[in-house]
N, C-alpha and C positions, 0 to 999 in steps of 0.2 A: 664710317666703318670703324668697330673696335676691332685691331690684332692685335691689342696687349691683354688677352685672355689669361687666367691662371690655369694651372694643369695640375689636374685633379690625380693623386697615385691610389692605383686601388692597392690596400695594406694587405687584402687577401691575398692577390697575385704575389705580392711580394714574399709573402712566408712559404708561397707554393713554393717559388722559383728557388729561395734558401732552403728549402727542403731538397727539391731535385738535386741542388748543387754539392750537399752533403750527401745525399746517397751517392752522387756520381764518384766524388771521392773516396768515400768506403769502399766502391767497387774497384776502385784502380789503387789501393790500398790494399787490398784482400787477392784481387786477378781473381779470373774466373775459376768454374773447378775444372781441376786438371791443371793449372796452370803451375809454372815453378813459383809465383809469387806465395802460391799457397804455403809454402814451407818456411818463408823468409822469416828471422825473429828480429826482433827491433836489435837486440844487440848479439853482436857475430860471434861470442864467444859464451852462448849459451845453444841448447839445443831442446826441441820440443820432443819428449820421447812419444808421445803417443804420432805425431807427424813420420819419425822416424820408424817406427812401426809401420805407418802405411808405405812409406818408402821402400821398409824392411819385405815386405809382402809384396812389394811389385816388382822390385831387383829380384828374388827368389823365382818368381812366376814370369819376366823376361829372358833372365838367364835360360831357364830353361825351355823358352823356347828357341832359344839357339841351340838346346844340346838335342832337342827333337829335329830341328833343320840339319842338322851337321849327321845324324845318324842315318838320313836318307840319300847319302852321298854312297859310291862306290867305295870312297878311301878317306878314312877317318882322318888319316896321318897321323900314325899312332907313334909314338918315341917314347924312347922309355931314359927315364930320370937316374936308373940305376936300380940297384939293387938293396932290400930292407936289411935290417940286420938279420931277419932268419930266410934270406936267401929269397925271396920270392920278389920277381918285376916290378918296378913302380911307374906305370906305364903315365902318359899324359895324349891327349889328343887333342884336335885342332878345337872341337867340344869345349874343352877344360877353356882354351882360351880364349875365346867369342863371349863363351858364358863369363868370366871374369870381366871384359870387358864391358860388357853389358852392365854388369851388377857394379862392380868397382866404381868406373866412371859417370855412371847414373847415379849413383848416391851420392858420388864427391862434387856432380854438378847443383846438385841440391842443396846441400850440406859442405860447402868448401874445407871447413878446418877441420872436418871430422877423421880421427887415427882409422884406417879401415887395413887389415889385414887378410890378405888373400893369399889360397893355398899358392896361387899364379903367379905371384907378386914378385917371386926372384927369377922368372924369365924375363922381365923388363920388356914385358910385353907392348909393342904400339898399339893404341886403339883408333887410329884415323877413322875410321867406318863404323865404330859402336853404336847400336841403335838407343840414341838414350832417351829419356822419360822424363815427363811431369807426375806431381803427385794427382794421385786421383782416389779422393779418399773412399770411394763407393766399394772399393777391395775390401774394407772392414765394414762390415754389415752392422756391426754393432753401435750402435749411438750413442751409448749410454758413457762411453770413456771418455774421460776427464783430462785435460791438459796435464801436463808434467813436465816444469822447465828443469834443467840439470847445467851445471857447467860443462861445456864439450872437452876441458879437460879431463874429465872424471868417466868418459866415453870412450870405450874401444869396440869397434865393429870387427866381428871376426864372418868372414865368407867363404865359403866353400863351393865354388862356382860348378862341380858335379861330383859328388860323392860316391863311389864303387864305380872308378874309371874301370878297371881291371874287367868287372860285371859288362859294361857300357861294350867294351871291345868286342864281349862274346856274345850282345845281344840280348842279355837277362836285363832287359830294362825295369822290371818290377823290383832292382833293389836301389836303381839310381834315383838320385833325388838333387836338388839346389837347396845350400842352405843360406843363413844370414843368424846371427846371433849379436844380442846389444848386451854389453856388461858394461856396469856402472861399478867402478871404482873394483873393478877385479869380480865382482861378480855377478853370474848370469841372468840377467834380468829378462830380456825379450828374446824369443826364438821363433824360428819360420822354419818348417821342413816341406819342402814343396817336391811333388813326383811328375815329370814334365809328361810321361808316359798317360796315366789315369788322369791329369787334370786336378790331384788332391794337394790342396795346403791345408797346413796343419798351423798354429801360432799361439802362442801362448804369450799373455805381459804379466808377470809375479804380481799377485794379488791387486789386478785390475782387470783382465778380459781374457776369455780367452776363445778359439776359432769353434763351431757348430760341433765338428766331427769328434773334436777334443771333447768339449764339454758332455755328449753321448756316450763318449767312452767309459764300462763299466772294468771298475778295476778292484780285484779280489783281495780283502783284508788277509782273510785266513789262507795260507798256503800250505799246500798237502804234501804234492810232489815235485819237488824241483826242477824246473827245465829251465835249461837253460841254452841261450842264443850267444855263438860265437863266430868269428870271423871267419870265412871261408878260404881267403889267400893269406892271412896275417895270423897263421894260428895260435903260434909258436908252441908253448908247452900248456895249453889252456887246457885241452882236454884231460890229460894226467891229473893236473889241477883239480880238474871238477871234479874227478871221480875219487881224487884221494880226501878232500874235502865233502862230499856229497854220497860217497858209495857208488859203487859199480853199476848202479842200477840209475843211476843220473840219466835224463833223458836230455841230448845234446842236439841242437838245431845249426845248423852251418847255413851261413848268409855273408850274404854281401853288404857294404855300406852301413856307419855307423848309424846314420838317420832312419834308416829303415829298421834298425834292429831295434832300437829305441822305440819306434812306433809299435813294433812286434811286443813290445812288453807293456807298454800302455794299454794296447789292445787285449791282453789277457793271453796269446799265443803264447809268451816264455814268461816265465816267473823273471829272470834275472839276465838282466846283458854282461856277461864276463868277458873280460880283455887282459892278458897276463902280462903283453909285452906293451914298449913304447907306443904311444899314437899323438899325430897332432893334435892341437885343442880347435881348428876348426873343422875338423872331423865329429865334436862330441859338447861344443860349447853350446850348441841350439838344440839339441836332445838335453842336456843339461839344463836349460832354461825351463824348458818345458816340462818335463819333472817336477822343476821347483814350484811350477804353479800347479799342480796337480797335488801335492802333497807326496810325489816321489824322492829319489834321493838319487845323487850320484858321486862318487866318492872314489880315490886311487885305492889300493888294494891295502894300503897302512890306515885307511877310514878317515885320510884325509881330502877335507876341501878344497877342491881343483882352481885356481887363481885365472883368471883371463885377461888380467891387466896386463899393457903391452909391454911392460917392465920387466914381466916376469919370461922365463922358456916359455919358446911357440910349440915347446913338445912335452906331452906331461908322459915321464918315464916309469912310472910307477904300476901301470895296468890299469884297471877301473871294474867297477861295479857300480852299475844300474838298477834301480829297482822301482816298481809303479807305487809302492809303498812305502813310508818309513820304516814300518815294522816289520816288512820283509827284510831290509836293508839289514835293519839290527840283527836280524836272525843269522843272515849269510855272514856278513862282516865276521860277524863273533867267530864263526865256525873257520874262515881263512886264517882270521889271527890267531886261532888256539892251533892250528897247524905250521904257523910261521914259516910257508915256505917263500917269501921273499927275502 
């Protein structure tokens, strides 16, 4: 009996096993669709802007779920942060805090070294029960958007967990949005504006991509009669300025929420968004990025670009003019500067 026969190795089988192992290792390194591994970069000091866009969309939407959930409560737990310079009440609710926790903590879990500035940071709110999320690339339906890697120190993310809180307490939910903005070297580059009650999300990445609702919006290059949208709760002297600059017959629309007002400009329901007093940068950064993406423009009333670096003040003190086209902005800002109203 011969027990010392040779063993034959099937070369084809070895190749298949090797391929299988490689695929398994790749699967582990990339993670399942929707897992937090999807976001990881090899270098923790860099960030992938496409993945940050996906996370920003999710953050706005997840924060919106908290806003809607709290709205069903009998008690919104309304508090006051004090009075604005114009004497208006500056309220905050449980929805602001819960949305902040989901949005800020959710992004921080995926991008731990990211510099995030939220409207509710000053509250030092603890978030033990925040409903965090993993990246889900399906929230961005566009498939031809390429990666862009930048140094994480160049990125500042601005979050508004609940824009139009005053209107929210009055059940005027059409004005309410949750917003995320990504600024690179102080320039607003990615903007997300989400209305949680209509479940509408508008986003844009300058020179890269934009959401379908935004790409379908038609913007008029030729302006006939000025229609200005202004704040209903932080009006200041904007109506006086508007009439002095554009005449007594200028049409003025009062509305809540900076995000809402920018969307109305984009949708041709107003020719410009005009604000004459100080405004926080988390209110306007997302809208600024979206306007930049479509060829519009937002500046302060001295025609200066607004910087969103974390090294700059968090408040824009010199008002703003926002238009859907640069040509309209040029016409309007020229008239404002000629009046020398600031």
